[in-house]
N, C-alpha and C positions, 0 to 999 in steps of 0.2 A: 504493500499500499504506499509505503514511504517513497519508493522509486516511482510509482505511478503519479504520486502527488508532485514530485520534483519534475517529472516529465511534463505534466500538465502545466506547471508553472512556467517551464521553459517555453512551451508552445505558445502560451498566452503572451508571454513577454516578447517573443520573437514576432508574433503576429502584430502586437502593438507597435513594434518598431517599423514594420512594413507600412502600417496605416498612419503612422505619426507624420503629420505635415512637415514637421521640422526635418525629417529625414530626406525631404525633397528640396532642401535648401540649395543644393548644388545643381538642381535641374536647370537647364538652359532655356530661357524664355526668348523666343525669336518673335518679338512683337514690335511693330512700327507704331510710334506715337506721332500724331500730327495735330494741326489745328487749322480749321477752315474759317477764314475771316473775310467778310465783306464789311459788315459788322460780324461778330461771331455768329456762325451759322449752326443752328441746331437742327437735328434730324436730316442732315445731308448724308447721302450715300457715297462712300469713298471706296476706291479699289486701286490695287496695284496692277498697272497695265503690263503684264509679263511679256506679251508678244508685240507690244508697241503698235497696236492697230487702232488706238484711240477710242476703243469701245470695250465695255465690260463683257468678258467671256465667262462661261460657267465654271472654269477651273481657276479663276483668278481670285485671290483673297480679298475680302471686303470688310467693311466696318461702317458703323453709323456714328455721327457726331452726337455728343451729349449737349446739355443745355448751355454750355459755354463754348461750343464749337470744337471741342477736343474729340479725337477719334483714336481708336486702337485697332490695328489690323494684325491678327495672328497669321504669321507667315509660315508656320509649320516648319517644313524642311527647306523652304525656299530661301536662297541666299540673296539678300538685297544688294543690288549693285549700282554703281555710279550711273547716272543718266537714265535710270528707270523712272518712268512717269507714274505719278500718283494723282488720281482725279477725284474730286468731290463734286457731286451734282445735287442741285435742289436744296431744300431746307428753308428755314425761316431765319431771317436776319433779326437777332434779338434786340438790336438797337432801334430798329424801325418797326419791328413786328410784321415785316413784309415777307410774304411767301414768294420765293424766287425759284420756281420749279426748273426754269431753263438755264439758270446760272451754273456754269462749269468753272471750277477753280482747279488749276493744274500746278504741279510742282515736280521738277526734275530732281531726283536725289543727287545732292552734290558730292564732290570728291571728299573722301575721309569722313563721311557721315557716320556718327557714332550712335548706333541704334539704341544703346542703353542710356545715353545721356542727352541726345539731341531730340528736339521736337520739330518735325518738318512743318513748314509754313505753306499753306495753300491760300493765296490771296490774288487779287487782280494783277499785282506786279510780278509775282512768281509765274502766273499764267502767261503773261507776255514774255517773260524770260525763257519759258519752256519752248517757245517757238523758234529760238535762235540757238545755234549749236556751239560756236566757239566762245572762249572766254573773252576774246577781243570784241566780238559782236555784242556780248552782254554788257561789257564796259561802255561801249559806244552808246548802246540803248539807254543805260542808266544816266550817262552824261547828257543825252538829249532830253531826258526827263528832269534834269536839274538835280540829279542824285549822284553826282560824281564822287562824293565822299563815301558812298555806300558800296561795299563789295557784294557781288552777286551771291557768293556762297554764304556770306553772313546774312543776307536777306532771306535765304531759304531756311535758316535755323534760328533767327532772332524774332521774338514776338514784339514787333514794333508797336502793335496795337496796345499791348499791356504796358510797354515802356512809355507810351505817349501820355499816360496819366499817372505815372509813378513819381511820387513826390520825394523819393529817397535818392534819386540819381542826380548827377550834375545837370545843371540847366542846359548846357550845350548838348548833352546826350538826349535829354527830353525834347529839345527843339528839333533835333535831327529825327527823332521818332515821330514827332507830330508832322514833320514835313513828309516823311514816308507815308504815313497814314492818309494825309491829305491827297497825296498823289494817287494812292491806290483806290481811294473813294471816287476820285475823278475818273480813273480808268474804269471802275465798276459801272458808273453811270453811262459811260461811252459804250461798254460791252452790252449793257441792257438795252440801250437805245438801238444799237445795231441789230440785236436779236428781234426787236419789235418790227424792224424793217424787213426781216426775212420772211 
């Protein structure tokens, strides 16, 4: 009986270790975090365009934005690579409460994107940048928009919307963020106006 009791105790203990969430602490989570912003877009559908055909296919990982425009996409065994496009479509702008079903916000994954620590930004400026290929073209585009002090890769990983109202950062950084947000709101209106014409 004693040996049976010991065996039972060992079985229960080992089973507990298998089911203990802390034993999964080393499990690798391959999850892309991003934010869709016109104003922050809630209930937008986002997907990773694996085959670069600018449309969502059944095998492509997807996610929905929360009430603050953030999304998480479980990539499973897929390796996220540079220049992979991530699209977010539709949703409600929480600043205006406007439903924008036809709005598509794109972001091209930048070089050295850190999936564990970076948040990919999908906004009208990143959408425009996703349409050009080279770093030189992106720099020229930002210069034409009056954003020559902003780096394209930084734009893809920095939440300028959040920074534009941050009272704890230096005033020069806040002003730069406000300039970026003003520019992407103007671009957003242009994009929506063009869609109405189509």
